[in-house]
FIKOLZA-1660 file (N, C-alpha, C; in steps of 0.1 Angstrom, whole numbers, plus 5000, padded with zeros to 4 digits):
% residues 102
   i   px   py   pz ch aa at
   1 3221 3347 5770  A  M  N
   1 3228 3335 5766  A  M CA
   1 3243 3337 5768  A  M  C
   2 3249 3327 5774  A  D  N
   2 3264 3329 5776  A  D CA
   2 3272 3325 5764  A  D  C
   3 3284 3328 5764  A  Q  N
   3 3293 3326 5752  A  Q CA
   3 3294 3311 5749  A  Q  C
   4 3295 3303 5760  A  D  N
   4 3296 3288 5757  A  D CA
   4 3284 3283 5749  A  D  C
   5 3272 3288 5753  A  M  N
   5 3260 3283 5746  A  M CA
   5 3260 3288 5731  A  M  C
   6 3264 3301 5730  A  K  N
   6 3265 3306 5716  A  K CA
   6 3275 3298 5708  A  K  C
   7 3286 3294 5714  A  D  N
   7 3296 3286 5707  A  D CA
   7 3291 3272 5704  A  D  C
   8 3283 3267 5713  A  S  N
   8 3277 3254 5710  A  S CA
   8 3267 3254 5698  A  S  C
   9 3259 3265 5698  A  I  N
   9 3249 3266 5687  A  I CA
   9 3257 3268 5674  A  I  C
  10 3267 3277 5674  A  L  N
  10 3275 3279 5661  A  L CA
  10 3282 3266 5657  A  L  C
  11 3287 3258 5667  A  G  N
  11 3293 3246 5664  A  G CA
  11 3284 3236 5658  A  G  C
  12 3272 3235 5663  A  A  N
  12 3261 3227 5657  A  A CA
  12 3258 3231 5643  A  A  C
  13 3257 3244 5641  A  L  N
  13 3254 3249 5627  A  L CA
  13 3265 3247 5617  A  L  C
  14 3278 3244 5622  A  E  N
  14 3288 3241 5613  A  E CA
  14 3286 3227 5607  A  E  C
  15 3277 3220 5612  A  N  N
  15 3274 3207 5606  A  N CA
  15 3263 3208 5595  A  N  C
  16 3258 3220 5593  A  V  N
  16 3248 3222 5582  A  V CA
  16 3255 3227 5570  A  V  C
  17 3255 3218 5560  A  I  N
  17 3263 3220 5548  A  I CA
  17 3253 3226 5537  A  I  C
  18 3258 3237 5530  A  D  N
  18 3250 3242 5519  A  D CA
  18 3252 3231 5508  A  D  C
  19 3241 3225 5503  A  P  N
  19 3243 3214 5494  A  P CA
  19 3248 3218 5480  A  P  C
  20 3247 3230 5477  A  E  N
  20 3252 3235 5464  A  E CA
  20 3267 3238 5464  A  E  C
  21 3271 3243 5476  A  L  N
  21 3285 3248 5476  A  L CA
  21 3294 3238 5484  A  L  C
  22 3288 3229 5492  A  G  N
  22 3296 3219 5500  A  G CA
  22 3303 3225 5512  A  G  C
  23 3300 3237 5516  A  I  N
  23 3306 3243 5528  A  I CA
  23 3295 3246 5538  A  I  C
  24 3299 3246 5551  A  D  N
  24 3289 3248 5561  A  D CA
  24 3284 3263 5561  A  D  C
  25 3272 3265 5566  A  I  N
  25 3266 3278 5566  A  I CA
  25 3273 3288 5574  A  I  C
  26 3280 3284 5585  A  V  N
  26 3287 3294 5593  A  V CA
  26 3299 3299 5586  A  V  C
  27 3307 3291 5580  A  N  N
  27 3319 3295 5573  A  N CA
  27 3315 3302 5560  A  N  C
  28 3304 3299 5554  A  L  N
  28 3299 3307 5542  A  L CA
  28 3295 3321 5546  A  L  C
  29 3293 3323 5559  A  G  N
  29 3288 3337 5564  A  G CA
  29 3274 3339 5562  A  G  C
  30 3266 3328 5561  A  L  N
  30 3251 3329 5560  A  L CA
  30 3245 3332 5573  A  L  C
  31 3251 3328 5584  A  V  N
  31 3245 3330 5598  A  V CA
  31 3249 3344 5603  A  V  C
  32 3240 3353 5605  A  Y  N
  32 3242 3366 5610  A  Y CA
  32 3242 3367 5625  A  Y  C
  33 3233 3359 5631  A  D  N
  33 3232 3360 5646  A  D CA
  33 3225 3348 5651  A  D  C
  34 3229 3344 5663  A  V  N
  34 3222 3333 5670  A  V CA
  34 3219 3338 5684  A  V  C
  35 3208 3333 5690  A  D  N
  35 3204 3336 5703  A  D CA
  35 3196 3325 5709  A  D  C
  36 3194 3325 5722  A  M  N
  36 3185 3315 5728  A  M CA
  36 3178 3322 5740  A  M  C
  37 3165 3321 5741  A  N  N
  37 3158 3327 5752  A  N CA
  37 3157 3317 5764  A  N  C
  38 3151 3322 5774  A  D  N
  38 3150 3314 5787  A  D CA
  38 3142 3301 5785  A  D  C
  39 3133 3301 5775  A  E  N
  39 3124 3289 5773  A  E CA
  39 3131 3279 5764  A  E  C
  40 3144 3281 5760  A  G  N
  40 3151 3272 5752  A  G CA
  40 3148 3273 5737  A  G  C
  41 3143 3284 5733  A  V  N
  41 3141 3286 5718  A  V CA
  41 3153 3292 5712  A  V  C
  42 3160 3284 5704  A  A  N
  42 3172 3289 5697  A  A CA
  42 3167 3297 5685  A  A  C
  43 3172 3309 5683  A  M  N
  43 3168 3318 5672  A  M CA
  43 3181 3320 5663  A  M  C
  44 3179 3317 5651  A  V  N
  44 3190 3319 5641  A  V CA
  44 3185 3329 5631  A  V  C
  45 3193 3340 5629  A  T  N
  45 3191 3350 5619  A  T CA
  45 3201 3348 5608  A  T  C
  46 3196 3345 5596  A  M  N
  46 3206 3342 5585  A  M CA
  46 3200 3346 5572  A  M  C
  47 3208 3344 5562  A  T  N
  47 3204 3347 5548  A  T CA
  47 3207 3335 5540  A  T  C
  48 3204 3335 5527  A  L  N
  48 3208 3325 5518  A  L CA
  48 3216 3331 5507  A  L  C
  49 3223 3323 5499  A  T  N
  49 3232 3329 5489  A  T CA
  49 3224 3337 5478  A  T  C
  50 3211 3334 5477  A  S  N
  50 3203 3341 5467  A  S CA
  50 3188 3340 5471  A  S  C
  51 3180 3349 5467  A  M  N
  51 3166 3349 5470  A  M CA
  51 3159 3337 5465  A  M  C
  52 3163 3332 5454  A  G  N
  52 3157 3321 5447  A  G CA
  52 3163 3308 5451  A  G  C
  53 3171 3307 5462  A  C  N
  53 3178 3295 5465  A  C CA
  53 3169 3283 5467  A  C  C
  54 3170 3273 5458  A  P  N
  54 3161 3262 5459  A  P CA
  54 3163 3253 5471  A  P  C
  55 3174 3255 5478  A  M  N
  55 3177 3246 5489  A  M CA
  55 3174 3252 5503  A  M  C
  56 3167 3264 5503  A  G  N
  56 3163 3271 5515  A  G CA
  56 3156 3262 5525  A  G  C
  57 3146 3255 5521  A  L  N
  57 3138 3247 5530  A  L CA
  57 3146 3235 5535  A  L  C
  58 3155 3230 5527  A  M  N
  58 3163 3219 5531  A  M CA
  58 3173 3223 5542  A  M  C
  59 3179 3235 5540  A  I  N
  59 3188 3241 5549  A  I CA
  59 3182 3244 5563  A  I  C
  60 3170 3249 5562  A  I  N
  60 3162 3252 5575  A  I CA
  60 3160 3239 5582  A  I  C
  61 3156 3228 5575  A  D  N
  61 3153 3215 5581  A  D CA
  61 3166 3210 5588  A  D  C
  62 3177 3212 5581  A  Q  N
  62 3190 3207 5586  A  Q CA
  62 3194 3215 5599  A  Q  C
  63 3191 3228 5599  A  I  N
  63 3194 3236 5610  A  I CA
  63 3186 3231 5622  A  I  C
  64 3173 3229 5620  A  R  N
  64 3165 3224 5631  A  R CA
  64 3170 3210 5636  A  R  C
  65 3174 3201 5627  A  T  N
  65 3179 3188 5631  A  T CA
  65 3192 3190 5639  A  T  C
  66 3201 3198 5635  A  A  N
  66 3214 3200 5641  A  A CA
  66 3212 3207 5655  A  A  C
  67 3203 3216 5656  A  L  N
  67 3202 3223 5669  A  L CA
  67 3194 3215 5679  A  L  C
  68 3185 3206 5675  A  F  N
  68 3178 3197 5684  A  F CA
  68 3187 3187 5690  A  F  C
  69 3199 3185 5685  A  E  N
  69 3210 3177 5691  A  E CA
  69 3215 3182 5704  A  E  C
  70 3213 3196 5706  A  L  N
  70 3217 3202 5719  A  L CA
  70 3206 3200 5729  A  L  C
  71 3209 3195 5741  A  P  N
  71 3199 3192 5751  A  P CA
  71 3192 3205 5756  A  P  C
  72 3198 3216 5755  A  E  N
  72 3193 3229 5760  A  E CA
  72 3182 3235 5750  A  E  C
  73 3182 3230 5738  A  V  N
  73 3173 3236 5727  A  V CA
  73 3160 3228 5728  A  V  C
  74 3150 3236 5730  A  K  N
  74 3136 3230 5730  A  K CA
  74 3128 3233 5718  A  K  C
  75 3132 3244 5711  A  D  N
  75 3125 3247 5698  A  D CA
  75 3135 3256 5690  A  D  C
  76 3133 3257 5677  A  V  N
  76 3142 3264 5668  A  V CA
  76 3133 3274 5660  A  V  C
  77 3138 3286 5659  A  D  N
  77 3132 3297 5651  A  D CA
  77 3142 3302 5641  A  D  C
  78 3140 3299 5628  A  V  N
  78 3150 3304 5618  A  V CA
  78 3144 3316 5611  A  V  C
  79 3150 3327 5611  A  N  N
  79 3146 3339 5605  A  N CA
  79 3155 3342 5593  A  N  C
  80 3149 3341 5581  A  I  N
  80 3157 3344 5569  A  I CA
  80 3155 3359 5566  A  I  C
  81 3166 3366 5564  A  V  N
  81 3166 3380 5561  A  V CA
  81 3174 3382 5548  A  V  C
  82 3171 3393 5541  A  W  N
  82 3178 3396 5529  A  W CA
  82 3186 3409 5530  A  W  C
  83 3186 3415 5541  A  N  N
  83 3194 3427 5543  A  N CA
  83 3202 3426 5556  A  N  C
  84 3215 3426 5556  A  P  N
  84 3223 3429 5544  A  P CA
  84 3224 3417 5535  A  P  C
  85 3225 3419 5522  A  P  N
  85 3226 3408 5513  A  P CA
  85 3239 3400 5515  A  P  C
  86 3239 3387 5512  A  W  N
  86 3251 3379 5513  A  W CA
  86 3260 3383 5502  A  W  C
  87 3273 3382 5505  A  S  N
  87 3283 3383 5494  A  S CA
  87 3295 3375 5498  A  S  C
  88 3304 3372 5489  A  K  N
  88 3315 3364 5492  A  K CA
  88 3324 3370 5503  A  K  C
  89 3323 3383 5505  A  D  N
  89 3330 3389 5516  A  D CA
  89 3326 3384 5530  A  D  C
  90 3315 3378 5531  A  N  N
  90 3310 3372 5543  A  N CA
  90 3317 3359 5547  A  N  C
  91 3323 3353 5537  A  M  N
  91 3329 3340 5539  A  M CA
  91 3342 3341 5548  A  M  C
  92 3344 3330 5555  A  T  N
  92 3357 3329 5563  A  T CA
  92 3368 3326 5553  A  T  C
  93 3380 3328 5558  A  R  N
  93 3392 3324 5550  A  R CA
  93 3391 3310 5546  A  R  C
  94 3387 3301 5555  A  Y  N
  94 3386 3287 5552  A  Y CA
  94 3377 3284 5540  A  Y  C
  95 3365 3291 5540  A  A  N
  95 3355 3289 5529  A  A CA
  95 3360 3294 5516  A  A  C
  96 3367 3305 5517  A  K  N
  96 3373 3311 5504  A  K CA
  96 3383 3302 5498  A  K  C
  97 3392 3296 5507  A  M  N
  97 3402 3287 5502  A  M CA
  97 3396 3275 5496  A  M  C
  98 3386 3269 5503  A  A  N
  98 3379 3257 5499  A  A CA
  98 3372 3259 5485  A  A  C
  99 3367 3270 5483  A  L  N
  99 3360 3273 5470  A  L CA
  99 3369 3280 5460  A  L  C
 100 3381 3283 5463  A  G  N
 100 3390 3290 5454  A  G CA
 100 3386 3304 5451  A  G  C
 101 3380 3311 5461  A  V  N
 101 3376 3325 5460  A  V CA
 101 3387 3334 5465  A  V  C
 102 3390 3344 5458  A  R  N
 102 3400 3354 5463  A  R CA
 102 3393 3366 5468  A  R  C
% end
C-alpha cells in the first residue's frame, strides 16, 4: 500500500468519532496500524479506551461505513487488540487540547 492510500484510509477514519469522548479515533490514538491488501481489504489494527467499552461495536460499524466510502476498499477487517494498552499518551496534541488533558 502506498502512502497516499494510507493517508486516505487515515483521513476516512478521522470521520469516526468516539461517541463518549467526541474526538475521532485517529487523534485519540486508538488506531495503531492500517493496511490494505491487493484484493482491496482494508485492515485496521486498533484498540479501545477500555476493555469494557460499550461503544466498541458502534465504532467498528462506523469504521466500516467510513472506509467503504473509498472506492478502492472492497472489504474491511477491524482487529481489536489490547496490547499495548491505550493511554492518554497516545492522543495527539489536538485531542489533548480538545479534552483538556495535559
